[in-house]
C-alpha positions as CSV (number, residue, x, y, z in Angstrom):
1,M,-29.7,-17.1,-24.6
2,I,-27.1,-19.8,-25.3
3,R,-25.9,-21.8,-22.2
4,F,-23.7,-24.8,-21.9
5,L,-24.9,-28.2,-20.4
6,E,-21.3,-29.3,-19.7
7,P,-19.5,-26.1,-19.2
8,W,-16.3,-27.7,-18.0
9,W,-15.8,-28.7,-21.6
10,L,-15.0,-25.1,-22.5
11,L,-11.6,-25.7,-20.9
12,T,-10.8,-27.1,-24.4
13,L,-10.8,-23.6,-25.7
14,L,-7.6,-22.8,-23.6
15,P,-5.2,-24.7,-26.3
16,V,-7.1,-22.9,-29.1
17,L,-6.2,-19.4,-27.3
18,A,-2.8,-20.5,-26.8
19,M,-2.3,-21.4,-30.5
20,A,-3.8,-18.1,-31.4
21,G,-1.4,-16.3,-29.0
22,A,1.7,-18.4,-30.6
23,Y,0.5,-17.2,-34.0
24,V,0.5,-13.4,-32.9
25,W,3.6,-13.8,-31.4
26,R,5.2,-15.5,-34.3
27,Q,4.1,-12.8,-36.8
28,F,5.9,-10.2,-34.6
29,R,9.0,-12.2,-34.6
30,K,8.9,-12.3,-38.4
31,R,8.5,-8.7,-38.5
32,Q,11.4,-8.0,-36.2
33,Y,13.8,-10.3,-38.2
34,A,12.9,-8.6,-41.4
35,M,13.7,-5.2,-40.3
36,R,17.5,-6.4,-39.5
37,F,17.9,-6.8,-43.0
38,T,18.3,-3.2,-44.3
39,N,18.9,-3.6,-48.0
40,V,15.2,-3.5,-48.9
41,D,15.6,-3.1,-52.6
42,L,17.8,-6.5,-52.7
43,L,15.0,-8.2,-50.7
44,R,12.4,-7.4,-53.1
45,T,14.2,-8.8,-55.9
46,L,14.9,-12.1,-53.9
47,A,11.6,-12.8,-52.4
48,P,8.4,-13.0,-54.3
49,K,5.7,-10.8,-53.6
50,G,3.9,-11.9,-50.4
51,L,0.2,-12.6,-49.3
52,G,-0.2,-9.5,-47.1
53,W,-3.5,-9.7,-45.3
54,R,-4.6,-13.0,-47.1
55,K,-2.4,-15.2,-45.1
56,H,-4.1,-14.1,-41.8
57,V,-7.6,-14.7,-43.2
58,S,-7.0,-18.6,-43.5
59,A,-5.1,-18.6,-40.4
60,A,-8.2,-16.8,-38.6
61,A,-10.6,-19.4,-40.4
62,F,-8.7,-22.4,-39.0
63,L,-8.5,-20.9,-35.4
64,L,-12.2,-19.9,-35.4
65,M,-13.0,-23.7,-36.5
66,L,-11.0,-25.1,-33.6
67,G,-12.8,-22.7,-31.2
68,A,-16.3,-23.9,-32.7
69,L,-15.5,-27.4,-32.3
70,A,-14.0,-26.9,-28.7
71,A,-17.4,-25.0,-27.7
72,A,-19.3,-27.8,-29.2
73,T,-17.9,-30.1,-26.5
74,A,-19.5,-28.2,-23.9
75,R,-23.0,-29.0,-25.4
76,P,-24.3,-25.7,-26.1
77,S,-28.2,-25.3,-25.7
78,V,-30.9,-22.7,-26.1
79,D,-33.9,-22.5,-23.8
80,T,-37.2,-23.3,-25.6
81,E,-40.7,-23.4,-24.5
82,E,-42.4,-27.0,-24.8
83,P,-46.1,-27.2,-24.8
84,L,-47.3,-29.4,-22.1
85,E,-50.2,-31.3,-23.8
86,R,-50.2,-33.6,-20.9
87,A,-50.5,-30.8,-18.4
88,T,-53.0,-31.3,-15.4
89,V,-54.4,-28.4,-13.2
90,M,-56.0,-29.5,-10.0
91,L,-58.5,-26.9,-8.7
92,A,-59.0,-27.2,-4.9
93,I,-61.8,-24.9,-3.7
94,D,-62.4,-24.3,0.1
95,V,-66.1,-25.1,0.7
96,S,-66.1,-24.5,4.8
97,L,-68.7,-22.6,6.4
98,S,-66.7,-19.5,6.6
99,M,-67.1,-19.2,2.6
100,Q,-70.4,-18.0,3.2
101,A,-69.2,-14.4,4.7
102,E,-70.3,-11.5,2.7
103,D,-67.2,-9.4,3.1
104,V,-66.7,-10.0,-0.6
105,E,-70.1,-9.6,-2.4
106,P,-72.3,-11.1,-2.8
107,S,-70.6,-13.8,-0.8
108,R,-67.1,-15.5,-0.5
109,I,-68.3,-18.7,-2.2
110,E,-70.4,-17.2,-5.0
111,A,-67.4,-14.9,-6.1
112,A,-65.2,-17.9,-5.7
113,Q,-67.7,-19.8,-8.1
114,E,-67.7,-17.2,-10.7
115,A,-64.0,-16.4,-11.0
116,A,-63.3,-20.2,-10.9
117,K,-65.6,-20.6,-13.8
118,S,-63.7,-17.8,-15.8
119,F,-60.6,-19.6,-15.0
120,V,-61.8,-22.8,-16.4
121,S,-62.7,-21.2,-19.6
122,E,-59.3,-19.6,-20.0
123,L,-57.5,-22.6,-19.8
124,P,-56.5,-24.5,-23.2
125,P,-58.8,-27.4,-24.0
126,T,-55.7,-29.5,-24.5
127,Y,-55.1,-29.4,-20.6
128,N,-56.7,-32.0,-17.9
129,L,-58.4,-30.1,-15.4
130,G,-59.8,-31.5,-12.0
131,L,-62.0,-30.0,-9.4
132,V,-61.4,-30.9,-5.7
133,S,-63.6,-29.5,-2.9
134,F,-62.6,-29.4,0.8
135,A,-64.2,-28.9,4.2
136,K,-63.6,-31.6,6.9
137,A,-62.5,-33.8,4.3
138,A,-61.4,-33.6,0.8
139,N,-63.4,-34.9,-2.4
140,V,-62.6,-35.3,-5.9
141,L,-65.6,-33.9,-7.8
142,V,-64.2,-34.1,-11.1
143,A,-61.3,-36.5,-12.0
144,P,-58.8,-34.7,-14.7
145,T,-60.6,-34.4,-17.7
146,K,-60.6,-32.2,-20.6
147,D,-64.6,-31.9,-20.4
148,R,-64.9,-28.5,-19.1
149,S,-68.6,-28.4,-18.9
150,A,-68.4,-31.3,-16.2
151,V,-66.0,-29.2,-14.0
152,I,-68.2,-25.7,-14.5
153,S,-71.4,-27.9,-13.6
154,A,-69.2,-29.2,-10.5
155,I,-68.7,-25.7,-9.3
156,D,-72.0,-24.5,-9.5
157,G,-72.8,-27.5,-7.4
158,L,-70.4,-26.7,-4.6
159,T,-72.1,-27.0,-1.2
160,L,-70.6,-25.9,2.1
161,A,-69.8,-27.8,5.3
162,E,-68.1,-27.7,8.4
163,A,-64.1,-27.4,9.2
164,T,-61.1,-26.9,6.9
165,A,-58.9,-29.9,5.6
166,T,-56.2,-27.8,3.6
167,G,-53.7,-30.5,3.9
168,E,-56.2,-33.1,2.8
169,A,-56.9,-31.1,-0.3
170,V,-53.4,-31.5,-1.5
171,F,-53.2,-35.0,-1.0
172,T,-56.3,-35.6,-2.6
173,S,-55.2,-33.6,-5.5
174,L,-51.8,-35.6,-5.8
175,D,-53.7,-38.7,-5.8
176,A,-56.0,-37.6,-8.9
177,I,-53.0,-36.5,-10.7
178,R,-51.3,-39.8,-10.2
179,M,-54.4,-41.3,-12.0
180,V,-54.1,-39.4,-15.3
181,P,-53.4,-42.0,-18.2
182,S,-49.7,-41.8,-19.3
183,D,-50.7,-41.9,-23.2
184,G,-47.5,-43.8,-23.9
185,A,-45.5,-41.0,-21.9
186,D,-42.9,-41.6,-19.4
187,G,-43.4,-40.5,-16.0
188,A,-46.0,-38.5,-14.4
189,P,-48.0,-35.5,-16.5
190,P,-46.6,-32.1,-15.5
191,A,-49.0,-30.8,-13.1
192,R,-50.1,-28.0,-10.9
193,I,-52.5,-27.6,-7.8
194,V,-54.5,-24.2,-7.3
195,L,-55.9,-24.1,-4.0
196,L,-58.4,-21.4,-2.9
197,S,-59.0,-21.0,0.9
198,D,-60.1,-18.5,3.3
199,G,-59.3,-20.1,6.7
200,Y,-57.2,-21.9,8.9
201,R,-56.9,-25.6,8.8
202,T,-59.0,-27.3,11.4
203,S,-58.9,-30.9,10.3
204,G,-57.1,-33.6,8.6
205,R,-53.3,-33.6,7.8
206,S,-51.0,-30.7,8.5
207,V,-50.3,-28.2,5.9
208,E,-46.6,-29.0,6.3
209,D,-46.9,-32.5,5.6
210,A,-48.8,-31.7,2.7
211,A,-46.3,-29.4,1.4
212,A,-43.7,-32.0,1.7
213,A,-45.3,-34.5,-0.3
214,A,-46.3,-32.1,-3.1
215,A,-42.5,-31.2,-3.2
216,Q,-41.4,-34.6,-3.7
217,A,-43.9,-35.2,-6.3
218,N,-42.4,-32.1,-8.0
219,V,-46.0,-30.5,-8.2
220,P,-46.1,-26.8,-7.3
221,V,-49.0,-25.6,-5.4
222,S,-50.2,-22.0,-6.0
223,T,-52.5,-20.9,-3.2
224,I,-55.0,-18.1,-3.1
225,A,-55.6,-16.4,0.3
226,F,-59.3,-15.1,-0.3
227,G,-61.3,-12.7,1.8
228,T,-60.8,-10.0,4.5
229,D,-59.7,-10.0,7.8
230,T,-63.1,-8.6,8.8
231,G,-65.4,-11.2,7.6
232,V,-67.9,-12.8,9.9
233,V,-70.4,-15.8,9.7
234,D,-73.4,-16.9,11.8
235,I,-73.0,-20.6,12.6
236,R,-76.1,-21.6,14.4
237,G,-76.8,-18.4,15.9
238,S,-73.2,-17.7,17.1
239,V,-71.5,-14.8,15.0
240,Q,-67.8,-15.9,14.3
241,R,-64.8,-14.0,12.9
242,V,-63.4,-15.8,10.0
243,P,-59.9,-14.0,9.1
244,V,-57.8,-15.2,6.3
245,D,-54.8,-17.5,7.1
246,R,-52.2,-16.0,4.9
247,L,-49.2,-17.2,6.6
248,S,-49.6,-21.0,6.1
249,L,-50.8,-20.6,2.7
250,Q,-47.8,-18.5,1.7
251,D,-45.6,-21.2,3.2
252,L,-47.4,-23.9,1.2
253,A,-46.8,-22.1,-2.1
254,E,-43.1,-21.3,-1.2
255,Q,-42.3,-24.8,-0.1
256,T,-43.6,-26.1,-3.4
257,K,-42.2,-23.5,-5.8
258,G,-45.7,-22.4,-6.7
259,Y,-47.1,-18.7,-6.2
260,F,-49.2,-17.2,-3.4
261,Y,-51.7,-14.6,-4.1
262,E,-54.2,-12.3,-1.9
263,A,-57.6,-11.6,-3.2
264,A,-60.3,-9.6,-1.2
265,S,-62.5,-9.4,-4.3
266,V,-64.1,-11.2,-7.1
267,S,-62.5,-8.8,-9.4
268,E,-59.0,-9.6,-8.1
269,L,-59.8,-13.1,-7.8
270,K,-60.3,-13.2,-11.6
271,Q,-57.1,-11.4,-12.1
272,V,-55.1,-13.9,-10.2
273,Y,-56.6,-16.7,-12.1
274,E,-55.9,-14.8,-15.3
275,D,-52.4,-14.6,-14.4
276,M,-52.1,-18.3,-13.4
277,G,-53.7,-19.4,-16.6
278,S,-51.2,-17.4,-18.7
279,S,-48.2,-19.1,-16.8
280,I,-49.4,-22.7,-16.9
281,G,-48.8,-24.9,-20.0
282,H,-45.4,-24.3,-20.9
283,R,-42.0,-25.1,-19.3
284,T,-38.6,-24.1,-20.4
285,E,-36.5,-26.9,-21.5
286,P,-32.8,-26.5,-23.0
287,R,-32.6,-27.7,-26.6
288,E,-29.2,-29.0,-27.5
289,V,-27.6,-26.9,-30.6
290,T,-24.2,-28.8,-30.6
291,Q,-24.8,-29.5,-34.5
292,W,-24.8,-25.8,-35.1
293,Y,-21.5,-25.3,-33.7
294,A,-20.0,-28.4,-35.3
295,A,-21.5,-27.3,-38.9
296,V,-20.0,-23.6,-38.1
297,G,-16.8,-25.1,-37.3
298,L,-17.0,-27.5,-40.6
299,L,-17.8,-24.6,-42.9
300,L,-14.8,-22.4,-41.5
301,G,-12.4,-25.1,-41.7
302,L,-13.7,-25.8,-45.5
303,A,-13.4,-21.9,-46.0
304,G,-9.9,-21.7,-44.6
305,A,-8.9,-24.6,-46.6
306,A,-10.2,-23.1,-49.7
307,M,-8.4,-19.7,-49.3
308,S,-5.2,-21.7,-48.4
309,L,-5.3,-23.9,-51.7
310,L,-6.4,-20.7,-53.8
311,W,-3.6,-18.5,-52.4
312,T,-0.6,-21.1,-51.7
313,S,-1.7,-24.1,-53.4
314,R,-1.6,-26.1,-50.1
315,L,-3.5,-26.9,-47.1
316,P,-2.9,-24.9,-44.0
C-alpha cells in the first residue's frame, strides 16, 4: 500500500491539475474557432494535415511527468516487514502458591511449564529470550540470551513461593532488556514482555506503575490470565479460593499496547503462545520509494520529448 510521509506536499498536484484543465479548455476553444471557418475545402488546402491524436499523447506524457514529480515531493512509501534480529522477549511466569491449583491438569504450574517450553522452541533462534519468575519478588532466572537450553532448564526448575508481585515482574523484565548489548545499533532493542499470572497482586509496586514504565520504554506487555475462577489451594491446612485477576492483566496489556489472553487449559495456553510467537519478530516500517516516482517522471518526460521531436521536430 502506498502512503505519503509528507502528504501536504501533494498540494503541488494542484498546479498540474490546473494546467491539465487549461489544456482541455484550450482544445475546445480551438474546435469552436475552426467551426466558424465554413469553407472546409479551402481550409484543407491552406493548412497541412494535422497530428490528430498524436499531439495529445505527448501532452499527456508531459502532464503525467509533472504529476509524478509532484507526488514524489510528498515522499511516497510502502510498508515493509523488517526482521528484528535484536528482538528480545522476556517471559515472566507467576510462581506464587496459587499456581499449585489443580483446576488445570495436572496443575497450573506444570501446565504453564509445558506450554512455556513449547513457546521457547517456537521462537526463531535469532531472538534473545530471557526468563523472570515472580512471587513475593521478581528474579531474573535467565538474562536475555539465544541459548534456548538455558531457558528450558530454568523453566523446569521453577519453584513456588508466597505472594504475587506482578508489577515487580514488569520492572525486572525492563531492567533485563536494558542490559541487552547494543551490537553497534542505536537505541534499545525492540522488545516485548510475555507475562503469565493466575492471581491478584499482593506484593511490590503496583501494576499501574509497571504499565506506565513499560509504556514509556515502548515495550508492549502481553498478558495471559491462566486458570479458572473455581481454583483452590491448600496453604498450611487452609483451603483458599484462587480466582484469576483478569481485569488488572487486561489493563496492563491495553496500557502498553500489548495483547491480553485468557487460558484455562494447557491446550489453550499453548495456542496463546503459538499466536504470540507468530506475531513477534517483525515490525512494519515505511520504506521510501521517492526514487520510483522520480524515475517514472523522468521516463514520461523523455517519452513526451521523443514523441514531440518525432512528430513536430521540437520539444514540448
